[in-house]
TIKOL-418397 format. One record per residue: y, x, z of N, C-alpha, C in turn; residue number from 0; residue in three letters. Coordinates in Angstrom, 2 decimals. Atoms other than C-alpha are relative to their C-alpha. Layout:
# TIKOL-418397
   n.north    n.east      n.up   ca.north   ca.east     ca.up   c.north    c.east      c.up     k     r
         Y         X         Z          Y         X         Z         Y         X         Z   NUM   ALA
...
***
This chain:
# TIKOL-418397
   n.north    n.east      n.up   ca.north   ca.east     ca.up   c.north    c.east      c.up     k     r
      0.04     -1.56     -0.23      87.49     94.71    116.43      0.08      0.37     -1.75     0   MET
     -0.37     -0.72      1.14      88.51     96.70    112.98     -1.68      0.75      0.15     1   TRP
      0.62     -1.15     -0.21      85.76     99.07    112.15      0.47      0.96     -1.39     2   HIS
      0.15     -1.06      1.27      85.49    102.14    109.75     -0.98     -0.29     -0.90     3   ARG
      1.13     -0.03      0.86      83.65    101.84    106.85     -0.10      0.90     -0.82     4   PHE
     -0.13     -0.89      0.85      82.63    104.42    105.00     -0.80     -0.35     -1.69     5   ARG
      0.76      0.10      0.95      79.92    103.36    102.29     -0.84      0.94     -0.40     6   GLY
      1.13     -0.57      0.33      77.60    105.33    100.10      0.62      1.61     -0.18     7   SER
     -0.52     -1.41      0.25      77.95    109.30    100.12      0.32      0.34     -1.07     8   PRO
     -0.45     -0.65      1.51      80.15    110.92     97.27     -0.37      1.42      0.14     9   ARG
      0.24     -1.68     -0.12      79.64    114.62     96.49      1.35      0.45      0.89    10   ASP
     -1.58     -0.72     -0.45      83.46    115.39     97.34      0.88     -1.13     -0.28    11   VAL
     -0.92      0.85      0.26      86.17    112.59     97.57      1.13      0.68     -0.24    12   ALA
     -1.27     -0.45     -0.09      89.87    113.61     98.56      0.14      1.05      1.22    13   PHE
     -0.07     -1.09     -1.02      90.95    116.90    100.46      1.09     -0.70      1.18    14   GLY
     -0.74      0.86     -1.49      92.95    116.75    103.99      1.52      0.44     -0.46    15   ALA
     -1.67     -0.76      0.82      96.82    117.46    103.58     -0.01      1.39      0.91    16   PHE
      0.11     -1.81     -0.15      97.62    120.96    103.39      0.18      0.26      1.37    17   PRO
     -0.22     -0.62     -1.39      97.46    123.07    106.49     -0.46     -0.49      0.94    18   LEU
      0.46      0.81     -1.09      95.79    120.62    108.53     -1.03      0.47      0.19    19   LEU
      1.21     -0.30      0.11      92.43    121.69    108.01     -0.52      1.55     -0.46    20   LYS
      0.89     -1.47      0.69      90.83    125.37    107.44     -0.66     -0.11     -0.79    21   GLU
      0.69      0.69      1.31      88.59    123.60    105.09      0.20     -1.43     -0.12    22   ASP
     -0.14      1.58      0.09      90.32    120.95    103.78     -0.63     -0.89     -0.89    23   PRO
      0.95      0.68      0.69      87.46    119.58    101.63     -1.16     -0.40      0.70    24   PHE
      1.12      0.39     -0.79      84.78    119.80    104.14     -0.39     -1.38      0.41    25   ALA
     -0.30      1.36     -0.83      86.09    116.74    105.97     -0.57     -1.43     -1.09    26   LEU
      0.32      1.30      1.29      85.44    114.24    102.81     -1.55      0.08     -0.49    27   TRP
      1.51      0.28      0.58      81.69    114.74    102.11     -0.29     -1.41      0.86    28   ILE
      0.37      1.48     -0.79      80.94    111.08    102.89     -1.51      0.06      0.02    29   LEU
      1.47     -0.12     -0.16      77.35    111.89    103.89     -0.50     -0.66      1.22    30   GLY
      0.36      0.36     -1.27      77.47    110.00    107.21      0.62     -1.35     -0.03    31   TRP
     -0.39      1.16      0.10      78.05    106.27    107.86      0.37     -0.34      1.73    32   HIS
     -0.13      0.96     -0.96      79.63    104.13    110.67     -0.32     -1.39      0.04    33   LEU
      0.41      1.14     -0.20      78.06    100.87    111.50      1.35     -1.19      0.08    34   PRO
     -1.11      1.15      0.02      80.23     97.72    110.79     -0.81     -1.15      0.47    35   VAL
      0.43      1.69      0.28      79.51     94.01    112.00     -0.66      0.33      1.57    36   GLY
      0.01     -0.20     -1.39      79.22     95.11    116.00     -1.69      0.24      0.06    37   GLY
      1.22     -0.35     -0.60      75.55     96.63    115.66     -1.26     -0.90     -0.30    38   GLY
      1.02      1.41     -0.15      73.78     93.22    114.71     -1.44      0.68     -1.08    39   LYS
      0.83     -0.09      0.98      71.63     95.10    111.83     -1.33      0.21      0.73    40   MET
      1.06     -0.20     -0.47      68.05     94.76    112.80     -0.78      1.68     -0.14    41   LYS
      0.39     -1.36      0.23      66.06     98.15    113.20     -1.68     -0.26      0.36    42   LYS
      1.20     -0.28     -0.03      62.22     99.16    112.56     -0.47      1.18      0.29    43   THR
      0.77     -1.59      0.03      59.84    101.89    113.27      0.96      1.34      0.61    44   GLY
     -0.42     -1.21     -0.33      61.77    105.22    113.61      1.79     -0.45      0.25    45   ASN
     -1.37      0.09     -0.04      65.20    103.47    113.98      0.78     -0.59     -1.24    46   GLN
     -0.77      0.23      1.33      65.91    103.12    110.15      0.09     -1.55      0.35    47   LEU
     -0.63      1.37     -0.16      67.73     99.70    109.77     -1.10     -0.66     -1.03    48   PRO
      0.55      0.90      0.91      65.40     96.62    108.08      0.88      0.03     -1.03    49   ALA
     -0.58      0.31      1.40      66.01     95.75    104.75      0.64     -1.61      0.03    50   CYS
     -0.76      1.77     -0.05      68.44     92.44    104.74     -0.49     -1.00     -0.88    51   PRO
      0.80      0.89      0.79      66.25     90.72    102.18     -1.01     -0.57      0.87    52   CYS
      0.95      1.11     -0.90      64.02     89.53    105.08     -1.64      0.67     -0.11    53   GLY
      1.64     -0.45      0.21      60.77     91.53    104.16     -0.48      0.64      0.84    54   SER
      0.79     -0.91     -1.44      60.43     93.52    107.41     -0.19      1.41     -0.23    55   GLY
      0.00     -1.28      0.58      60.30     96.58    105.48      1.38      0.78      0.45    56   LYS
     -1.07     -0.74     -0.27      62.67     99.62    106.09      0.76      0.28     -1.46    57   LYS
     -0.79      0.49      0.88      65.59     99.24    103.82     -0.11      1.10     -1.02    58   TYR
      0.24     -0.79      1.01      65.09    102.62    101.91     -1.52     -0.29     -0.37    59   GLU
      1.35      0.38      0.87      61.08    101.62    101.12      0.30     -1.24     -0.56    60   GLN
      0.22      1.23      0.69      62.18     98.33     99.71      1.31     -0.28     -0.74    61   CYS
     -1.06      0.52      0.87      65.51     97.05     98.27      0.66      1.32     -0.22    62   CYS
     -0.64     -1.14      0.29      67.00    100.38     98.82     -0.31      1.24      0.00    63   GLY
      0.60     -0.81      0.50      64.74    102.46     97.43      0.74      0.65     -1.48    64   ALA
     -0.35     -0.38      1.51      65.87    104.58     94.33     -0.82     -0.64     -1.01    65   PRO
      0.48      0.49      1.30      65.40    103.06     91.05     -0.80      0.83     -0.73    66   PRO
      0.68     -0.65      0.14      62.65    103.86     89.26      0.31      0.33     -1.57    67   LYS
     -0.32      0.51      1.37      64.39    103.23     86.05      1.58      0.39     -0.32    68   VAL
     -1.36     -0.47     -0.11      67.95    105.32     85.63      0.57     -0.26     -1.20    69   VAL
     -1.14      0.46      1.27      70.88    103.80     83.26      0.40      1.58      0.02    70   ASP
     -0.41     -1.59      0.52      71.42    107.61     81.86      1.64     -0.13     -0.39    71   LEU
     -1.43      0.17      0.29      75.03    106.11     80.74      0.57     -0.33      1.31    72   ASP
     -0.82      0.08     -1.37      75.91    104.93     84.31      0.29      1.34      0.61    73   ARG
      0.12     -1.21     -0.83      74.81    108.02     85.71      0.98      0.88     -0.31    74   ALA
     -0.89     -0.89      0.79      77.01    110.06     83.36      1.57     -0.47      0.78    75   ARG
     -1.42      0.75     -0.60      79.98    107.59     84.58      0.23      0.31      1.40    76   TRP
      0.11     -0.65     -1.23      79.42    108.49     88.03      0.36      1.19      0.13    77   ARG
      0.05     -1.75     -0.22      79.03    112.05     87.73      1.48      0.33     -0.67    78   LYS
     -1.72     -0.49      0.72      82.52    112.17     85.58      0.91     -0.71      0.98    79   THR
     -1.10      0.47     -1.09      84.20    109.83     88.37     -0.14      1.20      1.21    80   ALA
     -0.05     -1.15     -1.20      82.95    111.97     91.35      0.63      1.67     -0.58    81   ARG
     -0.95     -1.38      0.53      84.04    115.23     89.39      1.63     -0.17     -0.01    82   GLU
     -1.69      0.12      0.45      87.45    113.65     88.58      0.75     -0.41      1.36    83   LEU
     -0.28      0.08     -1.30      88.09    112.69     92.31      0.08      1.39      0.51    84   ARG
     -0.41     -1.54     -0.23      87.42    116.36     93.07      1.11      0.72     -0.34    85   ARG
     -1.25     -0.64      0.78      89.80    117.66     90.81      1.19     -0.52      0.60    86   ARG
     -1.59      0.49     -0.43      92.64    115.21     91.74      0.11      0.19      1.59    87   LEU
     -0.20     -0.67     -1.47      91.90    116.25     95.52      0.54      1.11     -0.15    88   GLY
     -0.40     -1.51      0.22      92.53    119.91     94.49      1.41      0.05     -0.37    89   GLU
     -1.48      0.10      0.63      95.27    119.00     92.72      1.39     -0.02      0.95    90   TYR
     -0.49      0.28     -0.62      96.67    117.41     95.08      0.80      0.77      1.44    91   ALA
     -0.14     -0.86     -0.93      96.21    119.79     97.86      0.92      1.40     -0.08    92   ASP
     -0.72     -1.39      0.43      98.54    122.59     95.96      1.03      0.10      0.93    93   ARG
     -1.15     -0.19     -1.38     101.27    124.20     98.17      1.41     -0.87     -0.59    94   ASP
     -0.91      1.06      0.04     103.58    122.15     95.94      0.57     -1.06      0.08    95   VAL
     -0.18      1.34     -0.52     103.45    119.29     97.33     -0.04     -0.06      1.59    96   PHE
     -0.14      0.15     -1.67     103.36    120.36    100.98      1.30     -0.96      0.47    97   LEU
     -1.15      0.38     -0.71     106.66    119.21    101.79     -0.07     -1.79     -0.01    98   PHE
      0.07      1.58      0.11     106.00    115.38    100.41     -0.87     -0.38      0.55    99   GLU
      1.32      0.24     -0.37     102.51    115.53    101.26      0.31     -0.47      1.78   100   ALA
     -0.57      0.05     -1.42     104.21    115.84    104.94      0.67     -1.27      0.10   101   ASN
     -0.61      1.02      0.03     106.55    113.11    104.11     -0.86     -1.26      0.21   102   ARG
      1.22      0.92      0.00     103.81    110.95    103.13     -0.81     -0.52      1.05   103   ALA
      0.68     -0.11     -1.14     101.75    111.54    106.20      0.79     -0.71      1.00   104   GLN
     -0.62      0.86     -1.15     104.68    110.16    108.45      0.23     -1.05     -0.33   105   ASP
     -0.07      1.56      0.20     105.36    107.36    106.59     -1.44     -0.96      0.17   106   THR
      0.90      1.00     -0.19     101.92    105.94    106.81     -0.78      0.30      1.23   107   TYR
      0.63      0.00     -1.27     101.17    107.26    110.18      0.83     -0.60      0.98   108   LEU
     -1.01      0.10     -0.65     104.35    106.46    111.50      0.11     -1.04      0.96   109   GLY
      0.47      1.20     -0.82     103.79    102.72    112.53     -0.91      0.17      0.80   110   GLY
      1.26      0.71     -0.85     100.30    103.21    114.16      0.15      0.64      1.47   111   LEU
     -0.09     -0.26     -1.41     100.16    102.94    117.85     -1.04      1.53      0.32   112   ASP
      1.16     -1.22     -0.10      98.66    106.58    118.88     -1.05     -0.32      1.26   113   PRO
      0.89      0.39     -1.00      96.93    104.87    121.60     -1.25     -0.68     -0.51   114   GLU
      0.98      0.46      0.92      94.96    102.94    119.14     -0.58      1.06     -1.02   115   LEU
      0.50     -0.81      1.24      94.65    105.61    116.40      0.59      1.25      0.46   116   VAL
     -0.53     -1.51     -0.16      94.59    109.47    116.95      0.55      0.18     -1.62   117   ASP
     -0.59     -0.49      0.92      96.81    110.58    114.59     -0.59      1.19     -0.57   118   HIS
      0.86     -1.46      0.59      94.87    114.04    113.75     -1.47     -0.43      0.01   119   GLU
      1.48      0.68      0.24      91.60    111.79    113.31     -0.21      0.38     -1.09   120   ASP
     -0.12     -0.65      1.38      90.26    112.98    110.01     -0.54     -1.36     -0.82   121   GLU
      0.00      1.23      0.78      89.22    109.29    108.94      1.59     -0.41     -0.36   122   PHE
     -1.24      0.23      0.28      92.66    108.43    109.23      0.73      0.90     -0.42   123   THR
     -0.59     -1.07      1.07      93.84    111.45    107.66     -0.13     -0.10     -1.20   124   LEU
      0.49      0.25      1.24      91.74    110.80    104.76      0.37     -1.27     -0.86   125   GLU
     -0.74      0.89      0.70      93.22    107.54    103.96      1.38      0.03     -0.14   126   ARG
     -1.53      0.01     -0.12      96.69    108.44    104.63      0.51      1.41     -1.34   127   ALA
      0.03     -0.67      1.18      96.00    111.56    101.80     -0.37     -0.83     -1.51   128   PHE
      0.42      0.70      1.35      94.28    109.14     99.36      0.97     -1.12     -0.41   129   GLU
     -0.99      0.81      0.22      97.37    106.58     99.79      1.36      1.20     -0.58   130   TRP
     -0.96     -1.01      0.52      99.50    109.90     99.15     -0.28     -0.02     -1.61   131   PHE
      0.49     -0.30      1.44      97.49    110.61     95.48      0.60     -1.34     -0.66   132   ILE
     -0.01      1.25      1.06      97.51    107.15     94.21      1.09     -0.86      0.03   133   PHE
     -1.10      1.09     -0.12     100.94    105.11     95.64      0.93      0.62      0.40   134   ASP
     -1.32     -0.77     -0.68     103.37    107.53     97.27      0.91      0.58     -1.27   135   TYR
     -0.75     -0.22      1.26     106.27    108.19     94.86      0.50      1.18      0.49   136   ARG
     -0.47     -1.74     -0.47     107.31    112.10     94.69      1.71     -0.26     -0.76   137   LEU
     -1.43      0.12      0.32     110.95    112.97     93.95      0.24     -0.12     -1.13   138   SER
     -0.22      0.35      1.49     110.47    112.80     90.14      0.04     -1.53     -0.19   139   ASP
      0.56      1.78      0.12     109.34    108.82     90.97     -1.25     -0.23     -0.83   140   GLY
      1.58     -0.10      0.50     105.82    109.92     89.56     -0.78      0.00      1.42   141   ARG
      0.83     -0.05     -0.90     102.95    109.42     92.01     -0.82      1.71     -0.75   142   THR
      0.94     -1.26      0.28     100.58    112.55     92.17     -1.18      0.07     -1.10   143   VAL
      1.17      0.32      1.16      97.53    110.80     90.00      0.87      0.02     -1.24   144   LEU
     -0.78      0.03      1.49     100.46    110.46     87.17      0.51      1.67     -0.47   145   GLU
     -0.63     -1.51      0.19     101.83    114.17     87.79     -1.85      0.81     -0.81   146   ARG
      1.38     -0.61      0.29      97.76    114.91     87.28     -0.51     -0.40     -1.17   147   PHE
     -0.01      0.39      1.48      97.43    113.11     84.20      0.76      0.48     -1.09   148   ALA
     -1.20     -0.48      1.29     100.36    114.40     82.27     -0.17      1.56      0.23   149   ALA
     -0.13     -1.68      0.08      99.71    118.46     83.43     -1.41      0.41      0.00   150   GLU
      1.47     -0.64      0.53      96.00    118.58     83.15     -0.96      0.04     -0.99   151   GLU
      0.93      0.63      0.99      93.29    119.19     80.66     -1.08     -1.02      0.34   152   ALA
      0.55      1.13     -0.29      91.50    116.01     80.49     -1.03     -0.96     -1.12   153   LEU
      1.27      0.61      1.12      88.24    114.51     78.50      0.69     -1.13     -0.36   154   SER
     -0.37      0.98      0.32      88.92    111.36     76.70     -0.60     -1.13      1.27   155   ALA
      0.76      0.91     -0.67      86.53    109.76     79.17      0.85      0.05      1.49   156   ALA
     -0.76     -0.26     -1.23      88.63    111.33     82.50      1.00     -0.91     -0.35   157   GLU
     -0.79      0.45      0.08      91.70    109.86     80.84      0.28     -1.20     -0.14   158   ARG
      0.31      1.49      0.10      90.35    106.27     80.41     -0.06     -0.38      1.53   159   GLY
      0.20      0.44     -1.19      89.37    106.27     84.05      1.07      0.18      1.01   160   LEU
     -1.36     -0.39     -0.87      92.80    107.65     85.47      1.07     -1.32     -0.59   161   LEU
     -0.89      1.33      0.97      94.25    104.57     83.04      0.38     -0.95      0.92   162   GLY
      0.36      1.33     -0.85      92.64    102.20     85.13      0.36      0.14      1.36   163   LYS
     -0.56     -0.29     -1.38      93.05    103.93     88.57      0.89      0.04      0.27   164   TRP
     -1.52      0.38     -0.27      96.91    104.13     88.19      0.47     -1.35      0.27   165   ARG
     -0.25      1.86     -0.34      96.77    100.33     88.53     -0.62     -0.43      0.95   166   GLU
      0.79      0.51     -1.04      94.35    100.03     91.33      0.93      0.43      1.39   167   ALA
     -0.67     -0.07     -1.22      95.85     99.58     94.87     -0.64     -0.62      1.12   168   ARG
      0.60      0.07     -1.32      94.69     99.32     98.16      0.00     -1.45      0.43   169   LEU
      0.06      1.59      0.00      94.09     95.78     99.12     -0.61     -0.55      0.92   170   SER
      0.72      0.64     -0.79      92.74     92.98    101.26     -1.43     -0.72     -0.87   171   LEU
      1.08      0.94      0.74      89.20     91.98    100.04     -1.12     -0.52      0.91   172   HIS
      0.88      0.69     -0.72      86.80     89.40    101.36     -1.28      0.09     -0.50   173   GLU
      1.48      0.15      0.22      83.24     90.09    101.11     -0.75     -1.27     -0.34   174   VAL
      0.37      0.99      0.23      81.73     87.18     99.44     -1.65     -0.13      0.12   175   ILE
      1.64     -0.21      0.21      78.01     88.53     98.77     -0.50      1.19      0.19   176   GLU
      0.50     -1.02     -0.42      75.71     91.13    100.02     -1.28     -0.46     -1.10   177   VAL
      1.13      0.15      1.04      73.26     92.11     97.30     -0.95      1.47      0.53   178   ARG
      0.47     -0.99     -0.13      70.62     94.44     98.85     -0.74      0.67     -1.29   179   PRO
      0.45     -1.11      1.33      69.59     97.45     96.36      1.13      0.03     -0.57   180   GLY
     -1.08      0.13      1.14      72.85     96.90     94.54      1.20      0.32      0.36   181   GLU
     -1.42     -0.19     -0.63      76.25     96.51     96.83      0.17     -1.01      0.25   182   GLY
     -0.34      0.93     -0.60      78.24     94.07     97.60      0.88     -0.86     -0.97   183   ILE
     -0.71      0.75      0.79      80.65     91.66     95.62      1.03     -0.44      0.98   184   VAL
     -1.24      0.41     -0.83      84.21     91.28     97.08      1.26     -0.69     -0.77   185   VAL
     -1.17      0.79      1.10      87.31     89.10     95.98      1.30      0.47      0.83   186   ARG
     -1.40     -0.64     -0.32      90.93     90.60     96.32      0.77     -1.44      0.47   187   ASP
     -0.76      0.98     -0.42      92.72     88.21     98.64      1.57     -0.23     -0.67   188   LEU
     -1.52      0.36      0.59      96.19     88.94     96.80     -0.35     -0.53     -1.38   189   ILE
      0.34      0.50      1.33      95.02     88.76     93.17     -1.17     -1.19     -0.70   190   SER
      0.95      0.72      0.12      91.91     86.68     93.55     -1.15      0.64     -1.03   191   GLN
      0.95     -0.87      0.70      89.93     88.95     91.26     -1.35      0.22      0.43   192   GLU
      1.52     -0.11     -0.80      86.16     89.58     92.03     -0.56      1.33     -0.55   193   THR
      0.30     -1.64      0.49      84.67     93.05     91.94     -1.44      0.09      0.81   194   PHE
      0.97      0.00     -0.53      80.99     93.62     92.02     -0.28      1.87      0.48   195   PRO
     -0.06     -1.32     -0.69      80.79     97.12     94.11     -1.41      0.72     -0.16   196   ILE
      0.77     -0.31     -0.16      78.14     99.61     93.50     -0.22      0.94      1.16   197   HIS
     -0.04     -0.83     -1.21      77.27    100.80     96.90     -1.58     -0.34      0.83   198   ASP
      0.80      0.51     -0.43      73.79    100.47     97.94     -0.23      0.17      1.24   199   VAL
     -0.28     -0.31     -1.52      74.52    101.66    101.70      0.78     -1.04      0.55   200   LYS
     -1.13      0.92     -0.57      77.20     98.92    101.94     -0.53     -1.19      0.69   201   ALA
      0.68      1.27     -0.86      74.61     96.16    102.68     -0.19      0.45      1.49   202   VAL
      0.47     -0.20     -1.28      73.77     97.90    105.66      1.25      0.18      1.09   203   LEU
     -1.36     -0.06     -0.55      77.43     98.26    106.93      0.79     -0.82      0.15   204   GLU
     -0.64      1.09      0.13      78.91     95.21    106.33     -0.67     -1.51     -0.11   205   ILE
      0.95      1.51     -0.04      78.38     91.32    106.64      1.09     -0.81     -1.19   206   GLU
     -0.81      0.69      0.84      79.34     88.71    104.14      1.03     -0.91      0.74   207   ALA
     -1.01      0.56     -0.78      82.62     87.26    105.14      1.10      0.90      0.59   208   GLY
     -1.21     -1.00     -0.02      84.16     90.49    106.21      1.03      0.27     -0.80   209   SER
     -1.31      0.01      0.73      87.74     91.51    105.34     -0.03      1.36     -0.01   210   VAL
      0.04     -1.52      0.19      87.85     95.29    103.88      1.46      0.23     -0.50   211   LEU
     -1.32     -0.38      0.38      91.18     96.87    103.62     -0.28      1.29     -0.72   212   PHE
      0.52     -1.25      1.05      90.17     99.57    100.51      0.47      0.03     -1.07   213   MET
     -0.34      0.03      1.37      91.01    100.45     97.15     -1.36      0.06     -0.61   214   ARG
      1.13      0.02      0.95      88.60     99.41     94.08      0.26      0.76     -1.26   215   VAL
     -0.17     -0.94      1.21      88.21    101.72     91.45     -1.23     -0.36     -1.13   216   LEU
      1.03      0.26      1.13      86.47    101.10     88.13     -0.17      1.18     -0.62   217   ALA
      0.71     -0.96      0.41      84.06    103.55     86.93     -1.27     -0.84     -1.17   218   VAL
      0.89      0.53      1.09      82.80    102.29     83.21     -0.23     -1.78      0.33   219   ALA
     -0.01      1.27      0.05      81.56     98.94     83.75     -0.29     -0.42      1.46   220   ASP
      0.11     -0.08     -1.57      81.16     99.36     87.69      0.95     -0.11      0.46   221   GLU
     -1.24      0.01     -0.93      83.27     99.27     90.70     -0.26      0.89      0.99   222   TYR
      0.62     -0.86     -1.18      83.21    101.72     93.52      1.55      0.03      1.12   223   GLU
     -0.93     -0.12     -0.73      85.27    102.06     96.52      0.79      0.95      0.25   224   PHE
     -0.33     -1.40      0.05      87.73    105.02     96.67     -0.16      1.04      0.82   225   SER
      0.48     -1.06     -1.03      87.32    106.44     99.85     -0.26     -1.03      0.98   226   THR
      0.28      1.06     -1.27      86.81    104.80    103.29      0.75     -0.94      0.20   227   SER
     -1.00      1.02     -0.15      88.35    101.92    104.66     -0.49     -0.90      1.25   228   GLY
      0.06      0.82     -1.31      88.81     99.29    107.39     -0.54     -1.45     -0.06   229   LEU
      0.70      1.23      0.34      86.68     96.28    108.06      0.35     -0.76      1.18   230   ALA
      0.24      0.86     -1.11      87.29     93.09    110.14     -0.85     -0.73     -0.03   231   LEU
      0.78      1.21      0.34      85.63     90.15    110.90      0.35     -0.92     -0.73   232   PRO
     -0.52      1.11      1.14      86.10     87.10    108.43      0.73     -0.92      0.82   233   GLY
     -0.90      0.95     -0.87      87.64     85.25    111.72      1.54      0.43      0.37   234   SER
     -1.10     -0.52     -0.24      90.67     87.46    111.23      1.05     -0.48     -1.39   235   TYR
     -0.55     -0.25      1.74      91.21     86.86    107.25      1.48     -1.10      0.56   236   ARG
     -1.58      0.86      0.12      93.85     83.78    108.16      1.38      0.68      0.58   237   ASP
     -1.23     -0.79     -0.46      96.07     85.34    110.39      0.42      1.23     -0.65   238   VAL
     -0.96     -1.13      0.74      96.53     88.50    108.55      0.47     -0.19     -1.45   239   LEU
     -0.70      0.50      1.48      96.87     86.87    104.92      1.36     -0.73      0.71   240   MET
     -1.38      0.46     -0.05      99.70     84.87    106.50      1.21      0.83      0.21   241   PHE
     -0.90     -1.27      0.13     101.45     88.15    107.70      0.24      0.40     -1.34   242   HIS
     -0.37     -0.95      1.24     100.86     89.57    104.19      0.72     -1.04     -1.10   243   VAL
     -0.66      1.02      1.20     101.73     86.45    101.91      1.39      0.04      0.63   244   GLN
     -1.39      0.10     -0.39     105.08     85.86    104.14      0.43      1.16     -0.41   245   ARG
     -0.55     -0.92      0.37     105.81     89.44    103.66     -0.12      0.36     -1.20   246   ASP
      0.03     -0.04      1.49     104.83     89.41     99.80      1.26     -0.67     -0.29   247   LEU
     -1.07      1.13      0.53     107.30     86.29     99.48      1.13      0.79     -0.19   248   ARG
     -0.90     -0.37     -0.13     109.95     87.99    100.89      0.59      1.70     -0.86   249   ASP
      0.00     -1.27      0.85     109.51     91.48     98.97      0.34     -0.64     -1.44   250   TYR
     -0.29      0.33      0.93     109.55     89.63     96.22      1.28     -0.48     -1.09   251   LEU
     -1.18      0.46     -0.28     112.48     88.04     96.68      1.30      0.61     -0.25   252   LYS
     -0.93     -1.11      0.06     114.65     90.76     97.23     -0.02      1.45     -0.87   253   LYS
     -0.07     -1.23      0.96     113.39     93.41     94.65      0.14     -0.53     -1.14   254   LYS
      0.23      0.78      1.25     114.12     92.44     91.25     -0.91      0.81     -1.18   255   ARG
      1.04     -0.58      0.94     111.58     93.20     88.79     -1.52      0.15      0.98   256   GLY
      0.99     -0.53     -0.69     109.22     93.61     91.73     -1.39     -0.70     -0.53   257   ALA
      1.08      0.40     -0.03     105.27     92.74     91.64     -0.84      0.12      0.51   258   THR
      0.93      0.08     -1.08     102.36     92.14     93.81     -0.56      1.49     -0.08   259   PRO
      0.81     -1.37      0.05     100.81     95.59     92.78      1.18      1.01      0.81   260   GLY
     -1.01     -1.00     -0.14     104.18     97.41     93.44      0.21     -0.35      1.57   261   ARG
     -0.14      0.38     -1.53     104.28     95.24     96.89     -1.29      0.80      0.79   262   TYR
      1.12     -0.37     -0.51     100.60     96.46     97.55      0.20      1.94      0.33   263   LEU
     -0.09     -1.52     -0.33     101.53    100.49     96.93      0.83      0.30      0.88   264   ALA
     -1.13     -0.40     -0.77     104.79    100.52     98.95      0.05     -0.56      1.19   265   GLU
      0.35      0.57     -0.99     103.64     98.34    101.69     -1.43      0.41      0.83   266   ARG
      1.33      0.03     -0.49     100.13     99.42    102.08      0.30      0.63      1.78   267   ALA
      0.25     -0.61     -0.98     100.76    101.60    105.44      0.76     -1.36      1.15   268   PRO
     -0.42      0.83     -0.94     102.52     98.35    107.04     -1.61     -0.87      0.24   269   ILE
      1.13      0.98      0.06      99.44     96.23    106.05     -1.39      0.25      0.69   270   ILE
      0.73     -1.16     -0.45      97.29     99.51    107.25      0.28     -0.54      1.87   271   ASN
     -0.62      0.51     -1.03      99.32     98.58    110.67     -0.49     -1.29      0.55   272   LYS
      0.78      1.24     -0.25      98.45     95.03    110.67     -1.40     -0.23      0.18   273   TRP
      1.58     -0.16     -0.15      94.70     95.63    110.35     -0.33      0.46      1.23   274   VAL
      0.53     -0.30     -1.01      94.72     97.82    112.92      0.56     -0.42      1.36   275   VAL
     -0.69      0.53     -1.03      96.83     96.15    115.55     -1.17     -1.45      0.24   276   ASP
      1.21      1.33     -0.39      94.43     92.97    115.19     -1.33      0.23      0.13   277   LEU
      1.32     -0.12     -0.58      91.78     94.88    115.86      0.01      0.26      1.57   278   GLY
***
């Protein structure tokens, strides 16, 4: 069974598709979490989850407690990234992109069985909109992110982040380590790169061995999840990767100059469908 994964709250992530919601940004306030892992997390006291370290204490009073010493440089980078995501979402929500946003939505949702996934579900629309921003090619051949970088006034720090985010793709990641109080470590099953994810809430929602379909964004010397994602138990990894690797080989053979990154950008709706169907 696949699960929705939210991770730690962000101030604001990405907006909804234009005209789909009266308040397009309200539904991306990521302040709530959906459990992943079949509800196996232990509970203590007033139902707050127990710390995964095994101390028996509540997570918020143990490894999940706010750090006593704050790295100001990292805090500034995280704030810059939050603000940049907000601006990027607002830019993508402009009326000039309405037609192409709706086309992207149709592409992303088109293959999903409406009996399995509600096409008007906020979680599903959020992921579709994120794909539109990062991967969907507009009529001029650029992505929304690339248009944003070319047209908006940005600081050097913001341009540095966008330069890295431009190459980030939705991909399948295996959780190889859970670090209470810090986050998780994932391995991209396509590139085999390893990323330590700063997300102190993630340890309560997913287990080692899980497979996540998400985008990882670099924020200075750290990594964060772009937005919400799908998680599958590790037992589905081999069958899912069989489909993806076969499809990737066919794609690289048929398209001159194709790369795994380009494959992930274009085929994300198909991979998303496979994840949902497996669940």
